[in-house]
ZAMARGU-4260 file (C-alpha; in steps of 0.2 Angstrom, whole numbers, plus 5000, padded with zeros to 4 digits):
<rodrens>
0) 5773/5905/5998 | 5787/5906/5987 | 5788/5910/5969 | 5780/5896/5956 | 5789/5886/5944
5) 5798/5894/5930 | 5788/5894/5913 | 5796/5888/5899 | 5803/5900/5887 | 5791/5906/5874
10) 5774/5899/5881 | 5760/5912/5880 | 5754/5917/5897 | 5735/5916/5890 | 5735/5898/5884
15) 5723/5890/5897 | 5711/5903/5892 | 5712/5899/5874 | 5709/5880/5877 | 5694/5883/5887
20) 5687/5894/5873 | 5690/5880/5860 | 5681/5867/5870 | 5666/5878/5872 | 5666/5881/5853
25) 5666/5863/5849 | 5653/5859/5861 | 5642/5872/5854 | 5645/5866/5836 | 5640/5848/5841
30) 5625/5853/5850 | 5620/5864/5835 | 5623/5849/5822 | 5613/5837/5832 | 5599/5849/5832
35) 5599/5851/5813 | 5601/5832/5807 | 5587/5825/5796 | 5580/5807/5796 | 5578/5802/5778
40) 5567/5786/5775 | 5558/5778/5761 | 5554/5762/5751 | 5563/5756/5735 | 5548/5751/5724
45) 5546/5742/5707 | 5542/5757/5695 | 5529/5746/5686 | 5520/5737/5700 | 5523/5749/5714
50) 5528/5734/5725 | 5543/5735/5737 | 5559/5727/5730 | 5564/5716/5745 | 5582/5714/5739
55) 5586/5732/5735 | 5602/5739/5740 | 5603/5758/5745 | 5619/5768/5748 | 5622/5787/5752
60) 5638/5794/5745 | 5646/5777/5744 | 5640/5771/5762 | 5628/5756/5762 | 5612/5760/5770
65) 5602/5746/5779 | 5586/5741/5770 | 5574/5728/5774 | 5560/5722/5762 | 5563/5738/5752
70) 5562/5750/5766 | 5577/5761/5772 | 5581/5775/5784 | 5596/5786/5786 | 5601/5801/5797
75) 5609/5815/5787 | 5616/5831/5792 | 5613/5846/5782 | 5621/5845/5765 | 5619/5839/5747
80) 5618/5820/5746 | 5615/5807/5732 | 5605/5792/5736 | 5609/5776/5725 | 5597/5761/5724
85) 5599/5745/5714 | 5592/5728/5714 | 5594/5712/5703 | 5584/5714/5687 | 5582/5733/5689
90) 5590/5748/5682 | 5601/5756/5696 | 5594/5774/5701 | 5603/5789/5708 | 5592/5802/5717
95) 5599/5819/5723 | 5595/5824/5742 | 5597/5842/5750 | 5596/5842/5769 | 5604/5860/5772
100) 5588/5869/5775 | 5581/5854/5785 | 5577/5856/5804 | 5575/5842/5815 | 5562/5832/5805
105) 5559/5816/5795 | 5561/5817/5776 | 5552/5804/5765 | 5561/5799/5749 | 5554/5784/5740
110) 5564/5777/5726 | 5556/5768/5710 | 5567/5757/5700 | 5563/5753/5683 | 5564/5734/5679
115) 5577/5729/5666 | 5570/5722/5649 | 5580/5709/5638 | 5574/5708/5620 | 5579/5694/5609
120) 5576/5695/5590 | 5576/5679/5581 | 5580/5679/5563 | 5582/5666/5548 | 5601/5664/5547
125) 5600/5662/5528 | 5587/5676/5523 | 5588/5687/5538 | 5569/5688/5540 | 5562/5687/5558
130) 5556/5671/5564 | 5539/5671/5573 | 5534/5656/5584 | 5552/5652/5589 | 5554/5645/5606
135) 5567/5654/5617 | 5572/5650/5635 | 5581/5664/5645 | 5587/5658/5662 | 5574/5645/5662
140) 5560/5656/5657 | 5551/5651/5640 | 5545/5663/5627 | 5538/5662/5610 | 5543/5675/5597
145) 5530/5687/5591 | 5526/5692/5574 | 5541/5702/5574 | 5552/5688/5579 | 5555/5695/5596
150) 5554/5689/5614 | 5556/5700/5630 | 5560/5697/5648 | 5560/5708/5663 | 5570/5708/5679
155) 5584/5696/5672 | 5600/5697/5682 | 5617/5690/5681 | 5623/5679/5668 | 5609/5673/5656
160) 5609/5656/5647 | 5598/5656/5631 | 5592/5642/5620 | 5583/5646/5604 | 5574/5633/5594
165) 5562/5634/5579 | 5555/5620/5568 | 5566/5619/5552 | 5581/5627/5560 | 5596/5621/5570
170) 5595/5626/5588 | 5606/5639/5595 | 5613/5640/5613 | 5621/5657/5619 | 5627/5662/5636
175) 5628/5681/5641 | 5639/5687/5654 | 5632/5698/5668 | 5640/5713/5659 | 5633/5708/5642
180) 5616/5705/5649 | 5616/5721/5658 | 5622/5731/5643 | 5608/5724/5632 | 5595/5728/5645
185) 5601/5745/5648 | 5603/5750/5630 | 5587/5742/5625 | 5596/5735/5610 | 5588/5718/5605
190) 5600/5703/5606 | 5599/5696/5588 | 5600/5677/5586 | 5602/5670/5569 | 5596/5652/5567
195) 5604/5642/5553 | 5591/5632/5543 | 5590/5614/5546 | 5595/5606/5529 | 5593/5588/5523
200) 5605/5584/5509 | 5600/5568/5498 | 5612/5559/5486 | 5601/5549/5475 | 5610/5535/5466
205) 5606/5518/5457 | 5612/5501/5464 | 5629/5504/5455 | 5632/5521/5464 | 5628/5531/5448
210) 5619/5547/5452 | 5601/5549/5446 | 5598/5567/5440 | 5581/5573/5440 | 5575/5562/5455
215) 5561/5571/5465 | 5561/5571/5484 | 5548/5577/5496 | 5552/5579/5514 | 5538/5587/5525
220) 5533/5603/5517 | 5549/5604/5506 | 5552/5596/5490 | 5566/5597/5477 | 5574/5589/5462
225) 5591/5581/5460 | 5605/5590/5451 | 5617/5582/5439 | 5626/5574/5453 | 5610/5567/5460
230) 5610/5579/5475 | 5595/5587/5483 | 5596/5599/5497 | 5580/5603/5506 | 5581/5617/5520
235) 5569/5622/5534 | 5564/5604/5537 | 5558/5597/5553 | 5570/5587/5564 | 5561/5571/5560
240) 5551/5568/5545 | 5545/5556/5532 | 5556/5557/5516 | 5550/5551/5499 | 5561/5550/5483
245) 5555/5545/5466 | 5563/5545/5449 | 5556/5539/5432 | 5562/5522/5429 | 5565/5518/5447
250) 5554/5511/5461 | 5549/5524/5474 | 5559/5526/5490 | 5553/5530/5507 | 5561/5532/5524
255) 5561/5541/5541 | 5574/5554/5543 | 5580/5561/5560 | 5592/5576/5562 | 5606/5573/5574
260) 5604/5583/5590 | 5620/5593/5587 | 5630/5598/5572 | 5626/5598/5553 | 5617/5583/5547
265) 5627/5572/5536 | 5621/5568/5518 | 5608/5554/5516 | 5612/5542/5503 | 5597/5535/5494
270) 5599/5520/5482 | 5585/5518/5471 | 5580/5501/5464 | 5577/5501/5446 | 5559/5498/5440
275) 5559/5482/5431 | 5547/5480/5417 | 5545/5462/5411 | 5540/5457/5394 | 5539/5443/5380
280) 5544/5442/5362 | 5533/5431/5352 | 5532/5425/5334 | 5518/5432/5325 | 5506/5419/5319
285) 5492/5407/5326 | 5504/5398/5337 | 5513/5413/5344 | 5529/5404/5349 | 5541/5412/5360
290) 5556/5419/5351 | 5572/5415/5361 | 5588/5425/5359 | 5579/5441/5353 | 5588/5457/5356
295) 5578/5470/5365 | 5586/5487/5365 | 5582/5504/5373 | 5595/5517/5374 | 5611/5509/5379
300) 5602/5495/5387 | 5601/5478/5378 | 5594/5462/5384 | 5591/5445/5376 | 5576/5434/5378
305) 5576/5417/5386 | 5570/5401/5380 | 5552/5406/5384 | 5554/5423/5375 | 5554/5432/5391
310) 5565/5448/5395 | 5566/5461/5408 | 5571/5480/5405 | 5576/5492/5419 | 5573/5511/5421
315) 5561/5514/5407 | 5555/5531/5405 | 5540/5537/5396 | 5544/5541/5378 | 5559/5530/5377
320) 5561/5522/5360 | 5568/5505/5357 | 5570/5491/5345 | 5567/5472/5345 | 5578/5461/5333
325) 5579/5443/5331 | 5588/5433/5318 | 5575/5426/5306 | 5563/5440/5310 | 5559/5457/5304
330) 5565/5471/5316 | 5552/5480/5326 | 5553/5498/5333 | 5543/5503/5349 | 5540/5517/5361
335) 5537/5515/5380 | 5521/5523/5386 | 5521/5517/5404 | 5515/5500/5402 | 5518/5488/5417
340) 5521/5473/5405 | 5528/5473/5387 | 5523/5461/5373 | 5531/5461/5356 | 5526/5451/5341
345) 5539/5448/5327 | 5535/5444/5309 | 5546/5428/5304 | 5557/5428/5288 | 5556/5413/5277
350) 5570/5401/5276 | 5570/5389/5261 | 5578/5372/5264 | 5582/5360/5249 | 5585/5342/5254
355) 5596/5332/5241 | 5602/5314/5241 | 5621/5315/5242 | 5625/5301/5230 | 5611/5304/5216
360) 5608/5322/5218 | 5589/5319/5218 | 5578/5328/5230 | 5573/5319/5245 | 5554/5319/5247
365) 5545/5319/5264 | 5561/5324/5273 | 5558/5332/5290 | 5566/5349/5292 | 5567/5357/5309
370) 5575/5372/5318 | 5572/5381/5334 | 5556/5389/5329 | 5548/5373/5322 | 5548/5360/5309
375) 5541/5357/5291 | 5541/5342/5279 | 5549/5343/5262 | 5537/5343/5247 | 5539/5333/5231
380) 5553/5344/5225 | 5562/5341/5242 | 5559/5359/5248 | 5553/5364/5265 | 5550/5382/5272
385) 5554/5387/5290 | 5550/5403/5298 | 5560/5413/5310 | 5577/5404/5307 | 5592/5415/5311
390) 5608/5416/5300 | 5620/5403/5307 | 5606/5394/5316 | 5607/5375/5314 | 5594/5367/5302
395) 5592/5349/5306 | 5585/5336/5293 | 5580/5318/5295 | 5573/5306/5282 | 5570/5287/5282
400) 5585/5278/5276 | 5597/5292/5278 | 5609/5299/5291 | 5602/5314/5300 | 5611/5330/5295
405) 5613/5347/5303 | 5619/5363/5293 | 5620/5381/5298 | 5609/5393/5289 | 5618/5405/5277
410) 5614/5424/5277 | 5603/5422/5262 | 5592/5409/5271 | 5593/5397/5257 | 5599/5380/5264
415) 5604/5365/5254 | 5606/5349/5264 | 5614/5333/5257 | 5609/5318/5265 | 5620/5303/5267
420) 5612/5285/5266 | 5612/5277/5283 | 5622/5262/5277 | 5641/5266/5276 | 5653/5252/5272
425) 5670/5250/5265 | 5688/5244/5268 | 5702/5250/5279 | 5717/5252/5268 | 5735/5256/5268
430) 5736/5274/5261 | 5753/5270/5253 | 5750/5252/5245 | 5731/5252/5245 | 5731/5235/5253
435) 5717/5230/5265 | 5722/5231/5284 | 5714/5216/5294 | 5707/5218/5311 | 5706/5237/5311
440) 5695/5244/5325 | 5682/5258/5322 | 5676/5267/5337 | 5660/5275/5334 | 5646/5284/5345
445) 5637/5267/5345 | 5652/5257/5350 | 5666/5247/5343 | 5665/5240/5325 | 5679/5228/5320
450) 5684/5226/5302 | 5686/5208/5296 | 5701/5199/5290 | 5699/5207/5273 | 5698/5225/5281
455) 5679/5226/5277 | 5668/5235/5289 | 5649/5239/5290 | 5641/5254/5298 | 5622/5256/5299
460) 5608/5262/5309 | 5615/5279/5314 | 5604/5294/5316 | 5617/5307/5313 | 5633/5307/5304
465) 5645/5298/5316 | 5663/5303/5320 | 5674/5287/5318 | 5691/5284/5325 | 5701/5270/5317
470) 5715/5261/5325 | 5725/5247/5317 | 5742/5241/5322 | 5757/5248/5313 | 5747/5264/5307
475) 5743/5281/5314 | 5727/5283/5322 | 5715/5292/5312 | 5698/5302/5315 | 5685/5305/5302
480) 5669/5314/5303 | 5657/5307/5291 | 5649/5324/5287 | 5639/5323/5271 | 5647/5340/5264
485) 5664/5333/5266 | 5660/5316/5259 | 5650/5324/5244 | 5666/5334/5240 | 5676/5318/5241
490) 5664/5309/5230 | 5665/5323/5217 | 5683/5326/5218 | 5693/5311/5224 | 5707/5315/5236
495) 5698/5331/5242 | 5697/5324/5259 | 5713/5316/5265 | 5711/5298/5272 | 5695/5293/5263
500) 5689/5286/5246 | 5671/5287/5243 | 5660/5277/5230 | 5642/5274/5228 | 5636/5256/5233
505) 5631/5248/5217 | 5613/5242/5216 | 5607/5250/5232 | 5606/5265/5243 | 5623/5267/5252
510) 5641/5273/5252 | 5657/5263/5250 | 5669/5272/5260 | 5687/5267/5262 | 5698/5273/5276
515) 5716/5276/5271 | 5728/5274/5285 | 5746/5280/5285 | 5759/5267/5291 | 5768/5271/5307
520) 5783/5262/5314 | 5788/5267/5332 | 5806/5269/5337 | 5807/5272/5355 | 5818/5274/5371
525) 5813/5267/5388 | 5811/5278/5403 | 5810/5268/5419 | 5799/5273/5434 | 5814/5278/5445
530) 5820/5290/5432 | 5804/5300/5433 | 5810/5306/5450 | 5822/5317/5441 | 5812/5328/5430
535) 5827/5337/5422 | 5834/5320/5416 | 5817/5315/5409 | 5816/5332/5400 | 5833/5329/5393
540) 5828/5312/5386 | 5812/5319/5379 | 5822/5332/5370 | 5834/5319/5363 | 5820/5309/5356
545) 5812/5325/5349 | 5828/5331/5340 | 5832/5314/5333 | 5824/5301/5321 | 5816/5293/5336
550) 5797/5296/5337 | 5792/5288/5354 | 5795/5284/5372 | 5790/5269/5383 | 5787/5275/5401
555) 5784/5265/5416 | 5767/5269/5424 | 5767/5253/5435 | 5785/5248/5438 | 5794/5231/5443
560) 5790/5235/5462 | 5772/5238/5459 | 5773/5257/5462 | 5763/5268/5451 | 5768/5284/5442
565) 5750/5291/5443 | 5738/5294/5457 | 5725/5280/5455 | 5706/5280/5458 | 5707/5262/5463
570) 5703/5260/5481 | 5715/5245/5484 | 5730/5254/5475 | 5726/5269/5486 | 5726/5259/5502
575) 5742/5250/5497 | 5751/5267/5495 | 5756/5262/5477 | 5757/5280/5470 | 5775/5287/5471
580) 5772/5306/5475 | 5790/5311/5471 | 5789/5308/5452 | 5787/5319/5438 | 5769/5323/5433
585) 5764/5312/5418 | 5753/5326/5412 | 5769/5337/5408 | 5777/5322/5399 | 5761/5318/5389
590) 5759/5337/5384 | 5777/5338/5378 | 5775/5322/5368 | 5759/5328/5360 | 5766/5344/5355
595) 5781/5336/5347 | 5771/5322/5339 | 5779/5308/5349 | 5771/5291/5352 | 5768/5287/5370
600) 5768/5269/5377 | 5763/5266/5395 | 5772/5250/5402 | 5763/5240/5416 | 5772/5226/5425
605) 5758/5214/5430 | 5761/5199/5441 | 5777/5204/5448 | 5770/5216/5461 | 5778/5217/5479
610) 5766/5232/5484 | 5750/5222/5480 | 5758/5206/5488 | 5761/5216/5504 | 5744/5224/5504
615) 5734/5208/5500 | 5745/5194/5506 | 5731/5182/5502 | 5733/5186/5484 | 5752/5183/5484
620) 5763/5168/5480 | 5768/5158/5495 | 5780/5144/5500 | 5773/5128/5507 | 5776/5135/5525
625) 5765/5150/5521 | 5779/5163/5520 | 5779/5174/5505 | 5788/5167/5490 | 5802/5178/5483
630) 5811/5177/5466 | 5830/5178/5464 | 5829/5197/5465 | 5820/5196/5482 | 5803/5202/5474
635) 5786/5195/5479 | 5774/5190/5465 | 5755/5189/5465 | 5745/5174/5459 | 5741/5174/5441
640) 5727/5162/5444 | 5717/5174/5455 | 5703/5184/5447 | 5706/5197/5460 | 5723/5200/5454
645) 5717/5201/5436 | 5703/5214/5441 | 5716/5225/5450 | 5727/5226/5435 | 5713/5228/5423
650) 5706/5242/5433 | 5723/5251/5433 | 5724/5248/5414 | 5708/5257/5411 | 5714/5272/5421
655) 5730/5273/5411 | 5720/5273/5395 | 5711/5288/5401 | 5727/5297/5405 | 5730/5299/5386
660) 5744/5287/5381 | 5744/5280/5364 | 5747/5262/5369 | 5747/5251/5385 | 5760/5238/5385
665) 5760/5224/5398 | 5775/5215/5405 | 5778/5201/5417 | 5762/5192/5410 | 5769/5176/5415
670) 5773/5164/5429 | 5790/5166/5438 | 5805/5159/5429 | 5819/5162/5442 | 5822/5157/5460
675) 5815/5142/5468 | 5800/5141/5456 | 5797/5123/5462 | 5793/5129/5479 | 5779/5140/5474
680) 5762/5136/5482 | 5748/5143/5470 | 5734/5136/5480 | 5729/5125/5466 | 5738/5112/5454
685) 5749/5122/5442 | 5751/5112/5426 | 5756/5117/5408 | 5738/5117/5404 | 5732/5128/5419
690) 5747/5140/5416 | 5742/5142/5397 | 5724/5145/5402 | 5728/5158/5415 | 5739/5168/5404
695) 5728/5167/5389 | 5713/5171/5400 | 5721/5186/5407 | 5726/5194/5390 | 5709/5190/5383
700) 5701/5199/5398 | 5714/5214/5396 | 5708/5216/5378 | 5689/5215/5383 | 5692/5228/5397
705) 5699/5240/5385 | 5687/5237/5371 | 5678/5254/5373 | 5695/5263/5374 | 5703/5269/5358
710) 5721/5264/5364 | 5733/5252/5356 | 5739/5237/5366 | 5755/5227/5367 | 5763/5213/5377
715) 5781/5209/5381 | 5787/5191/5380 | 5803/5182/5383 | 5815/5182/5368 | 5815/5163/5367
720) 5796/5163/5367 | 5795/5167/5349 | 5808/5154/5343 | 5805/5139/5354 | 5792/5126/5348
725) 5776/5135/5346 | 5767/5123/5358 | 5780/5126/5372 | 5776/5137/5386 | 5793/5135/5395
730) 5785/5133/5412 | 5779/5152/5412 | 5763/5150/5402 | 5768/5161/5387 | 5765/5156/5369
735) 5763/5167/5355 | 5748/5159/5348 | 5739/5163/5365 | 5744/5181/5366 | 5746/5189/5349
740) 5727/5188/5344 | 5722/5200/5358 | 5735/5214/5356 | 5741/5225/5343 | 5760/5223/5346
745) 5770/5208/5351 | 5786/5214/5359 | 5799/5200/5361 | 5814/5205/5372 | 5828/5199/5360
750) 5843/5205/5370 | 5858/5195/5363 | 5866/5194/5380 | 5852/5184/5388 | 5853/5170/5375
755) 5864/5155/5380 | 5877/5147/5368 | 5868/5136/5356 | 5851/5146/5356 | 5845/5150/5339
760) 5859/5139/5332 | 5872/5152/5337 | 5888/5147/5346 | 5889/5164/5354 | 5873/5174/5352
765) 5881/5189/5361 | 5893/5191/5348 | 5880/5190/5334 | 5867/5204/5338 | 5861/5205/5320
770) 5857/5186/5319 | 5849/5186/5336 | 5837/5200/5332 | 5834/5195/5314 | 5830/5177/5317
775) 5819/5181/5332 | 5809/5195/5323 | 5807/5184/5308 | 5800/5169/5317 | 5789/5180/5328
780) 5782/5188/5312 | 5777/5171/5305 | 5768/5166/5321 | 5757/5182/5324 | 5740/5183/5316
785) 5736/5196/5303 | 5733/5213/5311 | 5746/5210/5325 | 5763/5218/5322 | 5780/5213/5329
790) 5790/5227/5338 | 5805/5220/5347 | 5814/5226/5362 | 5833/5229/5358 | 5848/5229/5370
795) 5855/5246/5374 | 5869/5240/5386 | 5885/5231/5384 | 5886/5236/5366 | 5894/5250/5356
800) 5886/5260/5342 | 5890/5247/5328 | 5881/5233/5338 | 5866/5245/5341 | 5865/5249/5323
805) 5866/5230/5318 | 5851/5227/5330 | 5841/5241/5322 | 5844/5235/5304 | 5840/5217/5309
810) 5823/5222/5316 | 5819/5231/5300 | 5826/5218/5288 | 5816/5204/5297 | 5799/5213/5295
815) 5798/5221/5312 | 5787/5236/5314 | 5799/5248/5323 | 5808/5244/5339 | 5812/5250/5357
820) 5828/5251/5365 | 5830/5245/5383 | 5842/5252/5396 | 5836/5249/5414 | 5844/5266/5419
825) 5839/5275/5404 | 5858/5278/5401 | 5859/5280/5382 | 5877/5283/5378 | 5877/5284/5360
830) 5864/5296/5354 | 5872/5297/5337 | 5864/5280/5333 | 5847/5288/5334 | 5850/5298/5318
835) 5847/5283/5306 | 5836/5288/5292 | 5834/5270/5286 | 5818/5273/5277 | 5811/5257/5285
840) 5794/5256/5293
</rodrens>
């Protein structure tokens, strides 16, 4: 056999032997280790109960050891080892183990884990003191704190949720992380929980929201008093409780309060109702009459008694001091001592009343004197004594044969009453001439009294001194209050009271009293209905009148087309739509005139009325074929014979009187005069006699309808009406003798341009404005009865300033009582003529 393979360079020749030796050594070592391994076993137990801990975990030097139901077993070679055991709710444990000297054998090593303990200490968050009896839940396990305010739990593991509750405190919720829970258990440091007291804050106010300091509140075991702001704070109260609040002077309040489940409770507002203490004030004496109007005061509070003497005070407190005062009584001081009802009796002060005859100055025996507190009869000296009469209070006196009187009580309570005899008579006179004024009208509370043709009047039977309004044509209206004091002064000093002259009636008990009226002639401009649609133009006209010698205006309130310048109450006028809504308010016009002392005349067109004819065609004038009859200007008329037409216009006249005009002036109180007047079907025979009767009947009805209205009246007539034969009615029903007795002013329309050549004996009336006006007014003045004045319409168109002045002068020279200028468009071109200063009436 040949030589073997060549060995690699450097390989030891003894290598195989070395490898064999190593293998043997390892085998020996392994065999020896297996021979010395120890079996360590044991049980992980609860150190307190000794019971196994089923879920315990065991590890040796970082390696997990299998453990079931707390039992474990592990084989360990010789060495030093550390056994570690842990379980939820227990403190982990490390136990040393030495297996070096052990020979094959079993070593028992039981491990006892100490349970973890969590302690919660509950304190009052405000005071810091422990809270025994608090309810604490930790991980669903309830506990009640002991006398030290503590609760303990064993074997809690992981994160722990805590809820802490105690009556009178707000609940607290906490959540501990596993690390926080473990730290508290391992260190045995209690977890401190501070509960904030549950506080109820009350704000006590009165019904006006004003705080009530000093109010007292009770809520469960707590009670407290309100501060200056009315606030009461009660802490450590139950979450639901009955609250009672009371304060002196108020009714008690009671309510159920519940705290919200979360957060700080909001303040509770308590509005206390004032305690109302009723009472009465009576007059001391056998009758104990109630004292009305007495002033009952306590502190800043003051009330007055009603007619029955009753009053009510609020918020009275024991010890409050007050006073009762009443005019005519001695004041009374009082102190409140808690009474549920008060009653005060005042001592009356005496008031001495002396009753005297105004004319003779003699005492009036047996007169009855009365005031709010009672009445008494005057003795033989005409004196009576009343009790409890306040200064300023009215004392009323009545006696047979005298007008009743009422006078205020002076501060010294000594009253002198002058009685005026019931019979008052006299004459209405011109204040300048002293001449009697016939047919004056006296409007009294008992109705209308007419002076006779000699101006004499007679007033009797009045219980109290009447207020008399006197109207006479051509004079300013005058109002007189027949107060005994004023008349007595006029009796003692003639001229002391303007407008009256007083004298005793000879041979009897009474007064002769003359009313003195100031003459008043109206010089006016006409404002047509259509002009009222331009308020600025109307205001300019009013200013023209106010700034000149003019003193009045004539205003259409019912125009030539039947339209009205005021909103009527009359149902027919409303149905017909007679009111023009685009016109200036008459209230503004009347207010201006009253402020500037201007006389106001309301012009009403009567029988020329297209609005009424259309609304009530059965009341209109017709042609024989039944169609509406129209005048030359195309306007429809209503039938002067029909009472329905009369009633419509009379109702409107009464409404106009209530508007406040000084005078109502009627126009077109006649039958038609132009157009086919022969073709009018009146529904009855129309003769001279029937026309006269119709027009006279209407004007009489007009006077009767306004009898209770203190307003002047007038009627417009054709210019020729006052100069033709007195018996002539010119086919239109107008005669001075039939109209003038029923109105204050007859107003002929004496426009020279409307007179034909030969009228009034003038070849050219238009060229003779002075003569036309003078002759017409002079003749009219002859025909009117005493008590009726002539105030003509003058023409303010086609003429220049000189002609206008001639008409004005003619009216004055002929005895006219003023005048009115007519211009159908209210276009007055020559304002300079209105500064005339003629000195005429």
